[in-house]
C-alpha positions as CSV (number, residue, x, y, z in Angstrom):
1,M,27.7,-21.5,20.4
2,K,25.1,-21.8,18.1
3,F,23.9,-24.9,20.4
4,I,23.5,-22.7,23.6
5,Q,21.7,-20.1,21.5
6,I,19.0,-22.4,19.9
7,M,18.5,-24.0,23.3
8,C,18.1,-20.6,25.1
9,M,15.6,-19.3,22.3
10,L,13.6,-22.7,22.9
11,W,13.7,-22.2,26.9
12,F,12.3,-18.5,26.2
13,C,10.0,-19.6,23.8
14,L,8.3,-22.3,26.0
15,L,8.1,-20.0,29.3
16,Q,6.2,-17.7,27.0
17,T,3.7,-20.8,25.8
18,T,3.3,-21.6,29.7
19,S,2.7,-18.2,31.1
20,F,0.2,-17.4,28.2
21,A,-1.8,-20.7,28.9
22,Q,-2.0,-19.7,32.6
23,Q,-4.0,-16.1,31.6
24,V,-7.2,-17.9,30.6
25,K,-9.9,-15.9,31.9
26,E,-12.5,-17.4,33.8
27,L,-15.9,-16.1,33.8
28,T,-18.7,-16.2,35.5
29,I,-22.3,-16.6,33.8
30,A,-25.4,-16.6,35.1
31,G,-29.2,-15.9,34.8
32,N,-32.4,-17.7,33.7
33,V,-33.9,-19.8,30.8
34,V,-37.5,-19.2,29.9
35,D,-39.7,-20.5,27.4
36,K,-41.3,-18.4,24.1
37,E,-44.3,-17.6,26.8
38,N,-41.7,-16.1,29.2
39,N,-42.4,-19.2,31.8
40,P,-39.0,-20.4,33.3
41,V,-37.9,-23.8,32.4
42,T,-37.0,-26.3,35.2
43,S,-34.1,-29.0,34.6
44,V,-32.4,-27.4,32.4
45,S,-28.9,-29.2,31.4
46,V,-26.2,-26.2,31.2
47,Y,-22.7,-27.4,30.9
48,I,-19.5,-26.4,28.7
49,K,-19.1,-27.9,25.0
50,D,-16.8,-30.6,25.2
51,K,-16.2,-30.4,28.7
52,A,-19.6,-32.2,29.9
53,A,-18.2,-32.7,33.4
54,I,-18.1,-28.9,34.0
55,G,-21.9,-28.4,34.1
56,T,-25.1,-27.9,36.4
57,S,-29.1,-27.2,35.8
58,T,-31.7,-24.9,36.4
59,D,-33.6,-24.5,39.5
60,S,-37.2,-24.6,40.0
61,E,-37.2,-21.0,39.0
62,G,-35.3,-21.3,36.1
63,K,-31.9,-19.3,37.3
64,F,-28.3,-21.0,37.0
65,S,-24.7,-20.4,37.4
66,I,-21.8,-21.5,35.9
67,K,-18.0,-20.7,35.4
68,A,-16.5,-20.9,32.2
69,N,-13.5,-19.7,30.4
70,Y,-13.0,-17.0,27.8
71,G,-14.2,-18.3,24.3
72,D,-16.3,-21.4,25.9
73,K,-19.4,-22.5,24.6
74,V,-22.3,-22.8,27.1
75,L,-24.9,-25.3,26.2
76,F,-28.5,-25.4,27.2
77,S,-30.7,-28.7,26.7
78,N,-33.8,-30.1,27.7
79,V,-36.0,-32.8,26.9
80,G,-38.9,-31.0,24.2
81,Y,-36.8,-28.2,23.8
82,N,-34.3,-27.2,21.1
83,P,-30.9,-26.8,22.5
84,S,-29.4,-23.2,22.5
85,E,-25.8,-22.1,22.6
86,H,-24.0,-19.2,24.2
87,L,-20.0,-18.0,23.7
88,A,-18.6,-17.1,26.9
89,I,-17.0,-13.7,26.2
90,E,-17.7,-11.8,29.2
91,S,-19.2,-12.2,32.8
92,K,-22.9,-11.7,32.6
93,S,-25.3,-12.2,36.1
94,N,-28.6,-11.5,34.3
95,L,-28.3,-13.2,31.0
96,T,-31.9,-14.8,29.7
97,I,-31.9,-18.1,27.3
98,T,-34.9,-18.4,25.7
99,L,-35.6,-22.2,24.5
100,S,-38.2,-23.3,21.9
101,K,-40.1,-26.4,22.1
102,T,-39.0,-29.1,20.1
103,V,-41.9,-29.8,17.4
104,R,-42.6,-33.5,16.5
105,P,-45.1,-35.1,14.4
106,S,-47.9,-36.8,16.7
107,M,-48.0,-40.6,16.7
108,R,-50.0,-43.3,17.7
109,L,-49.4,-46.2,18.7
110,W,-51.4,-49.4,19.4
111,W,-50.0,-53.5,20.0
112,S,-51.1,-56.6,18.4
113,D,-49.9,-59.7,19.5
114,S,-46.4,-58.5,20.5
115,V,-45.7,-56.3,17.5
116,M,-46.2,-52.5,17.9
117,Y,-47.6,-50.6,15.1
118,N,-46.9,-46.9,14.4
119,V,-49.6,-45.0,12.7
120,R,-49.3,-41.7,11.1
């Protein structure tokens, strides 16, 4: 009898877990990506952290739209800019992401006899 009670409890817990897992809320996050001067940034990679297969990029006006689950981290990255991260907790249709430019020291390169030198 105890065995049947334990099995029924385990079965009930399993049903509760699977029904909870199916209740993940899907959100739509849309907006535009701009730089510090409020100019649109094109070709920014917009993707879900740890789910790189789910992603998109900004268009010629810096606009994007992506579907994410509640609690996902949406990453924004582009060459020459510091990446930005947004936590998906509600649907947004007019989100503005501002990227700042990456600051790198200037370098001068020159070649001599198949050797490249870096002069700072």
